[in-house]
N, C-alpha and C positions, 0 to 999 in steps of 0.2 A: 580506403579507408576504413577503420573500423567501427563502431558505435556500441558499447556497451548498455545495453539494455536495462532498465532497473523497475519490479521484479521478474524475476521467474514464476510463472503459474502452472500448476500441475491441474492435468486435465480432471477435473471433476470425479469421472468415472471410476478412476484410476485410486484418486484421493478415497476415496467411501469405501475402494476398497479395502484400501492400506491400512485403514484407521477401524474398521471394523473388528469388534470383540477386543478390540484393546484395551488396556484398563489405565485409571489415571492414578497419579501416584504424589507424594508433598514434595516439593523441589524446593522449598523454605528450608534450610535447618540452624537452629541456635545457633548466635554468634557471641550474646552476651545479653547483661542485666540493661544495655542501654539502646538495644538494636531491637529488632524484628527477625535478623535475621538474613542469609545472602537469596538473593536474586537470580536468576538466568530464564533471560531473552533470547527465542528464538530470533534474530534481524531474517525479512522476507530477503534479501540478496548481500553479496558483496562490501565492506564499510565504503559508503560514498556521503555524501553530506544528503542523501535522504534520509538518512536518520541524525539528523543534525540533533534534534530537540533531545533523544538517549544521549547522546555525545555530550552537548552542552547539561544536561543533568548530572555527568559525570565530572564533566571537567567544573561546571559552578558550584559541585558542593551539594546541591539540590537532593538528590537522591539519601545525601547522608543525614541533613537538616528535616528529611520526611520521616527517618527513624533507620533506616536500612542499612544492617552491614556490606557485606560485600554487594557488587553487583557485576555481575555477569553479560554482555551483548556477544551473542552468539553468531558470525558472520553466516547468511545463508549462500546460496551460489546451486548453479547447472546440479552437481551434484550432492547435495546439503540436504540435510533432514528439511521440510517442509517443516512450518509453525505447526498445522494442525497435528502433524504425529508426534511430532516434539510433545507438544502440549498434552497429548494423550497418553503417549508412555511414560512420562514425569522425567523426561530431561530438561524439559522449561517448564517456568508457572507460566508464562506468558508469550505471545510471539507477534510477526508483523503476518497474516495470511491473506488468504481470498476469500469473497464475501459466497461466490458461485462453490467454491472447495468446501468450504465450511456449511454452504447449506446442505451440499451430497450425502457430507458424513452426518450430519444431521438425521438425514430423513432415512440413513440405513442404520440407526439409532442410537448414532454415535452423543458424545456428553459434552459438547463443544459448543461455546457462544461467545459473540463478538461481543468483547464489551467497551468499545471506544474505537475511532475511525481517526487518522493521520489526514489523507485527505478528503475533502469532502466531494470534490470534483474530480471525477477520476478522472487518473493523468493519462491515458488508452489516448490516440491521436493517428489521423489520417496522413498521410506526411504525400505531397507532390513537388514536383515541378514543378517550378511558374510557365514553364517555356509550353509545358504538358497539361497542366490546371486540373485536378479536381477539387471542386470550387462547393459540395454541396453531396450528400448522401446521391442524392440522384445521378448523380454526375459518374457512380462507380459501374452503372449497368455498362458491357463491352470491355472494361477496365480486367487490368491485368495486376494483383495485388499481391505483395509478398508477407506473408503470414506466419508470426509461430507456433509450431500446432498445437503447443500448448496453448493458447486463446480460443481454440474454436469455437468456444461455448459465448465467451463473450461477444466474438464475430456474428455468429451464426443470431446471435438475441438482437444483435445492432443491425441488425438487417433486415429482421423480421418484425423491429420498431419503426422501422422505414418503409415498408411494404415492398422490400426487394428479392425478388426471388435469388436464391443462393447460388441457381444455376447459369444465374446470367452474369454471374463475376467468376474470374478465373483470379487462382489464388496457386500460388506457390512457396515452400519453404522460404521461410527467413530467417538465417541464421549470422541474423546482428550485425552484415556486412553491407553499410550503405552503397556500397559501388554498385549494387544490384541496380537501385535507381537511379541512381544519374549518372550509369551508363547506359540508361534506357531500356534497361533488360524490364523492368516492368513500370503499373505505370504510377504505383503508389506503392507505400508500405507502411503497415501498423509498427507504431512503437509507442515510448512515452515521449510524450509535449518534453521532459528535461533532457530529451537529450533526439530533441525533432529540430524542426526547421533554423529555428536560431541557432545551432551548433553548428549545422549545416549551411548557412546563410554563412557565418560569422569564420567558416575558410572557403568561403568565393563562390559557393553555390549558390544557385536561388531557388527558392524553396517556397512551399507555403503550407499551413497543414489547417486541419478544423479538429477540436476533441471531439470523440464519441459525447462523451458527457452532453455536451452541449445539443445532442441532435440524438435524443431518445435513448442513450444511456445512462442514466442517471449515478452510476452504480460509485457507493465509497471505493476510496482506496486506500491499501495500507491497511484493512481491520486489524484491530488490536485482539486475539482471540486469547480463551484460556478453556478450561470446562467448567460445566455448575458445577461441580463437584470441589475443584480447588478454590472458587469464587465464595464457595459458603467455608470450606474450611480453611482458606488462605485470605479471606477479606481483607484484613489487615495490611499485609503484605502488598497483596496485588495493588490495594488504596493509596499507598506509600510511594507504590512504583508510577503508576499517573500520575499523581502530583505531583514526581520528579521530571518525570518526562513533561509534563502541561507547563510548568516552571520551566524548563530546559527549552520549550520550543518558543514560550515565549522572549527568553533572549534572544532563540538565537533570530530571530526574525526583526529584533527591535537592533540584533548588531548583525548581518547578513554575510558583511564581508568576512567580518571578522569569527563569526560560525564556521563561515567557509575556507577560513583559511586554518584554523583550531584542525576543521573535520581530516583536511587532508594533510596538514603537516604531523598529525598526535595520532589519529585514527583508524584514520586508512593510509599511513605512509607508505604500505608495501606496494600499494596502487601507485602512486607516482604518479597522481592526477596533476596537471595543468590546472595553477587556479581561476585563471583564466577561464578557461571553458566551463570549469564545476562552478564558476559564480555564474554561466549564461542559465546550468541549471537551477541552481540556489533560487533567481530571480521566476524563473519561469516554473516553481514547485508554490510560491507564494500565494499566490493570488486561487491557487487550490486548497491551500490548509486554513487562511484570513478568507472566513466568505460573508454573506449577512447574516447567514445563519448564524457563526459562531463568534460575531460581533455580540449578539445578542444572550449564546447558551454558553461560548466561550469554545477555545480550542479541543477537539477529539469528541467532542459532545456527538451522539446520536440524536439529535431533532424527530418529534414525528415523524414529519411531513418526507425526510430522506427514509427513516426506516419501513416508513406505509411505500415509498416508489423503488425502495430497493428490494420490499418483500414482492413487490410486484411481477419487477422484472423476473423473479428467482422464480415464481407460478408458470408464469407467461414458458420461462425453458422448459418449464414439465416438472419442479421438481415440489413438491407440495411437503413446505415450510413454511410457518406464518410467519411474523415478524414477530410475537411473544414468541415464539419459539428459537427465532435466531441470535435475535437484540438482547442486551440488556445492561441499560445505560445506567444504571442509578448508583453504581461508584461515581462516576463525573460527575453525575448531579449534585451527588453528598458533595465530593469534592469544593465546586461552588458554590455553595449554600455557607460552609463551612468556612469557605475562603472569596468570596465576593470583590473582593482590591484585586485577585487576578485578573479581571476582566478590566479593568483598566478605569 
């Protein structure tokens, strides 16, 4: 039985090399007197309810109400262009990226910046069988973990944050086939909670998990990235897109079953998802999006405490990038200042 993980993250070093020297280009085109123009967003993975807010922004007309013309949501995937590369090359105005990858590119002289984040708590989870439980990070010593090679930096930083010597934990490649865990070939696997123990348990297995975010890795998940050049030259379009996305997410979170059904039948129809299994993923991501921080500051916000925590992790991983270089939450703050009713 195969589970699809969302999203795939490229190694930061490779990303930095691929982005160095690329020039930003405008991606918004004039559409008419009544609109700001067309906007393209590069998604972080294949179509699924991880992007329900963006889909509902389209479905409910929020992007149009915000003044945008055509909005294109380009699916990602293992062979797709990473968001950081897409916005740097000019093929997208903004995208769903990765904090480590963005920081590595900035350190190499890239023009990138994070302007919001869908997940206030990163979805990475450590899954184990209940018959052979891994209850805490300390239990990892002597275990064998299936680890996607694209998530090496996050894994190393998680071990460091918990004082665990990397040599004491064996790792094998994880190609997103969960049978490697359920058959006992490994003791645990690293994946997203949205496709974690709740889904496996619904299929008859007895598994458990813990979030890395609750154990020393408080990274944002699904950060929204653009370039500082585009933030200056296309600020109105970015602000309109973020407004539509915020409204889309609030609608999706207020109507999760309907948002899940619309996503599967309209925007991810080619994936042939099962509504019930995808509803488990939808429910799993809600507490990652709605947190005490977003209750006060609003969905997608970049709060001082979390940006500082993210920057500290980046620096501890050896990347010389400050919070001010990596994050700019001014657009989100403007949106909520001008539309306080969005907070309810």
